[in-house]
Structure formats: C-alpha cells, structure tokens
C-alpha positions in Angstrom: 0.0 0.0 0.0 1.4 3.4 -0.9 1.4 6.4 1.3 -1.3 8.0 -0.9 -3.5 4.9 -0.6 -3.0 4.7 3.2 -4.4 8.2 3.4 -7.6 7.2 1.6 -8.2 3.7 3.0 -9.9 2.2 6.0 -9.6 -1.4 7.2 -12.2 -4.1 6.7 -11.7 -7.1 8.9 -8.1 -6.1 9.1 -7.5 -5.6 5.4 -7.1 -2.1 3.8 -9.8 -1.0 1.5 -9.2 2.2 -0.5 -12.1 4.7 -1.0 -12.8 7.9 -2.9 -13.3 10.9 -0.5 -17.1 11.4 -0.1 -17.9 7.7 -0.5 -19.9 5.8 2.0 -18.6 2.5 3.3 -21.1 0.6 1.2 -20.1 2.5 -1.9 -16.4 1.6 -1.2 -17.4 -2.1 -0.7 -19.3 -2.2 -4.0 -16.6 -0.3 -5.9 -14.1 -3.0 -4.7 -16.5 -5.8 -6.0 -17.8 -6.8 -2.6 -21.6 -7.0 -2.7 -22.3 -8.9 0.5 -20.5 -8.6 3.8 -22.6 -10.3 6.4 -25.2 -13.1 6.8 -28.4 -13.5 8.7 -28.7 -15.5 11.8 -31.5 -17.7 10.5 -30.5 -19.3 7.2 -27.1 -17.6 6.8 -28.4 -15.6 3.9 -25.9 -13.1 2.4 -26.6 -9.4 3.0 -25.0 -6.2 1.7 -26.5 -3.0 0.3 -30.2 -3.2 -0.5 -31.9 0.2 -0.2 -28.8 2.4 -0.1 -30.7 5.1 1.8 -30.7 3.9 5.4 -34.3 2.5 5.5 -33.4 -1.2 5.7 -30.8 -2.9 7.9 -29.1 -5.2 5.3 -25.8 -3.4 5.2 -24.9 -3.4 8.9 -21.3 -3.3 10.0 -19.3 -2.5 13.1 -17.4 0.8 12.9 -14.6 1.5 15.3 -16.2 -0.9 17.8 -19.8 0.4 17.5 -22.0 -2.2 16.0 -25.2 -1.9 14.0 -24.0 0.9 11.8 -25.5 1.1 8.3 -22.7 1.1 5.8 -24.8 3.1 3.3 -25.0 6.0 5.7 -21.5 6.1 7.2 -19.0 8.2 5.3 -15.6 6.5 4.8 -12.8 8.1 6.8 -9.1 7.2 6.6 -8.0 4.9 9.3 -11.4 3.7 10.5 -11.7 0.1 11.5 -14.7 -1.8 10.0 -15.7 -5.3 10.8 -18.3 -7.4 9.0 -20.2 -10.6 9.2 -22.5 -9.9 12.1 -26.0 -11.3 12.1 -27.9 -8.5 13.8 -31.3 -9.2 12.3 -33.2 -11.7 10.2 
C-alpha cells in the first residue's frame, strides 16, 4: 500500500480498502467488488447493500467498535476500522 492509498483507506476485517473521498462505506465495498459482507442468523443468507438510503438494515457493519452501523450512511474516513459478518437481524 502506498502512502497515498493509506491516506484514503480504511480497514475491513483487518485488510485495507481504498475509497474515494465522499464515498460511504457501502459504496467503497461495492466499488471493490464486494456486494455482500454479512449473513443473517437464520439461514445464513448473504446481505449487503439493498436500499442504499438507510431504510433497511441489510448493510450493517461495526465501525470503530460500534455495532449496528448502516454502511450506506457512514461516510468513509481514513483509518477507520470496520468489521463485517454480524447477524444482527433476520
């Protein structure tokens, strides 16, 4: 990772993910080719971005230790730590 990339990247499950300033976490996920980042408790169904406007809860992630954050609403910031894969709802 270059110094320039490090300035515009956050980590997802410990791996760096670059983003464009102004992007949400969900937009950065999709731009990197990742369309699902968690599963439901019942049935282990994949979930990612669905509505894109914060109405549903399909895109939940944990941001800097705070769970239940909607990736479509959280603006990406350099250095933030995001974890995925939590089954917070059905």
